[in-house]
Phi, psi and omega in degrees: 000137182290129178264317179222137167259163179302320182293314181296314183293321178294320178295320181292320187263352188058034179258189182233122176270133181281335179216177175268109184231168174225149178231140179257357179197180178226134183222149173242006187220118181294339181290332181245004182298138177252149177307134181096350180289149165275117181273125182258116187273068179290155172260116177227237175297326175233158177279120182299339177299334179291347186245006183297315180301317179296318179299317179293323177296328180277001174103016177303140179291329179189175177227138176267115188222165173254357177199161175280116183294155177299134179087358178256125182295151183294338180266010175294153179287102184231149169245110187261124182231169179291321182215130187292317179300314179297323177296318178297317178298321179296320175299318178299315178301316182294320179295320178294322184288330187270355182256150175263014184299147168274127191244135173240133175253138184235130170219177181152153180293328182221141169088005184290323181289315179295322178293321175302317180291324175299313179302314180297319180298320179291309187292331178299336178281350184248344181174178182294119189241137178239134183218157176303143175271140178048232177245048179283084190228013185252201187296336173256333183292320181292308178296328176297316178300316180293317181296334179276354188284119177297150185292337181267015176300138178259327177224142177227139179240115185244117177273134183232125181237180179199158170237338186221161179300146174087004184272326189285317186305310180296327178289322178295322178292330175291317184285327183044063182288148171283330180228132176242129183240123172254113185294311179191170176232129184213176183283079179230143180063033181291347173301329186255356183231149180286334187198169175294329176299323177295322176295319178299318180296322178292316178298322181296340179298345173306322185288342176299330184269000181301145172295160176301132183079013182288174184240135175256123177262118190239132173284109185287347186275343186281153185302322186255033178301330180299326178295320179294315180299316182298318181293320179294319178298320180297330178277350183079025184275153166289137181248126176238128182257147171226157180136177179292333181252015186279154178271339187258301178242104189252125175273119185254332183199142175230124176258115180278123176251183185302314183219023179203178180230147165241119183246145173244150179201186180221133175240107187063238179263004186257135175277138178229160169221148179209153181254143176235127186274053174195150173282159179112111185297336178297332177292330177295320179293316177301318181296321179297317176298320179295319178299316179300316181296318182294320177298320179291339175276356177107007180274137175297138185300315180298321177293324178295318179297319178295318180295330180298333181296342180278355181271142168215154185296151179268168183309130176083002184232046175105012178293136178252135178226153167252124182251124178269125179270157185302333181275009180093352178287160179224142175231154176257127181251129173252100185270097177237043193273358189287322183198170181199145169209171185305321182291312181289331176296316179297319179297319180293322177294327174300317179296315178300316182298330182272358182286164183263016182296149175295324169232149178247115187243134179240134168250111188242128180253166181310143171256120188266166173063039180259357174076206189296336183265017188299320180296314181296322181292326175291315179298326184293341177300333179297338186258001180292150188301321184296337183299337178297334181263001181265133185275322183208141181235123175255131190248141184230124175108158183301320181289328180287355171300326181297318176292317181305318181286333182277343183288146171300149185304324183292336180262345187286114178265219180276159167238139177220152180292323185227161176295323179299320178294319179293323184300333179297336185262000186306315183302330181272350185258346188247138178235166175302133175089358181290146165255126190236126176254136172238120182208139177180170176297153188305321182294344178278353172057044176297346174301335177292327175292314179301313180296321178297321178293320179295322180293336176292336184272164174264006178161161177219149180237124177288126181288141180273000000 
């Protein structure tokens, strides 16, 4: 199905099409480009103009450029604009304007990607749904997601992230969500903010972009919930709360099972229960917020609860596996290697502590962007309640030296500068029956630990 014609795209961007072309998708990466895609030549680590010829050779329908690249013929299918980033944003605005989709925007210090996936799983059962891919939530990810949205979309889920002040509001205005959900606010990106209150104010900027009469979904349990409420009130939004202390969607009990959760709650005067296909009580809170958002989009609550059963965590974000070793031994792997901050680290350790492993082993990597208190925040992980149930902690990275030194001698495992260095020692650190957690910021490459554990096995089976 055609997503963009040359005429439509030129009108949206105020650019000039060199030929009459059509595009069935939008791509910024020649490695994943599909035939028929409009290739967007963004400038990032490399200038995308250097890859336009390759994109056209791979079957791109056209390329969005600010100049004709060297080696590309003048009659090639191109959309020429003054600035490629601005052109992509214009496509996003046009795609958002031409659809009648009900849109939900999601942000939060922790849990926004898993909540986005929960929302998509629920909404897909009710109509044609479009959602952000992976963690495409920044200055290019949001307009790219919008530009990819088919005009007949019925529901859209847009993830919005930030690293610095002032980033969320312009992205929220591009998405113009009918419902805005803030999962939580925590000590993340403190390098760029003076306080957690400052982070809350930035997250609250999601509500600036709400459509008239839109709804703000607020986690009532967080310390700075008042900042979120005030921003929503200033926008004139309806406010719906979720959480253990919430007035609207109240979480009353969570039963931790081997690889899933059964949660109970209350919505108004009605008791509800719902299942989450992952361990970790934090997922129950994310799910409750997702249910609230779906109801505000017009989905029946019972149907939303049924749709939630189709969600399971994605790679690196809480996936549980059983790995069979060649000697007949088995280990349980908790792959939470995609990212880390103090809040999500504590949640992951809670999951490890509740596992049925004969030993509970953690491989923990540096948590980045924590600012002046980074050393203290790493050391403080030694004092979280779940640590009492953890048998051994192996630490990776310069910042994790602080945790390594703070751990009791009996729990203190190895320390290594890099994940690659730690991975060399895996065979001597793992025993039959162990439950193993891998978690750290993405740049610490804890995925190498996960891959190393998998390579130790003669096969692995994803638990259902």
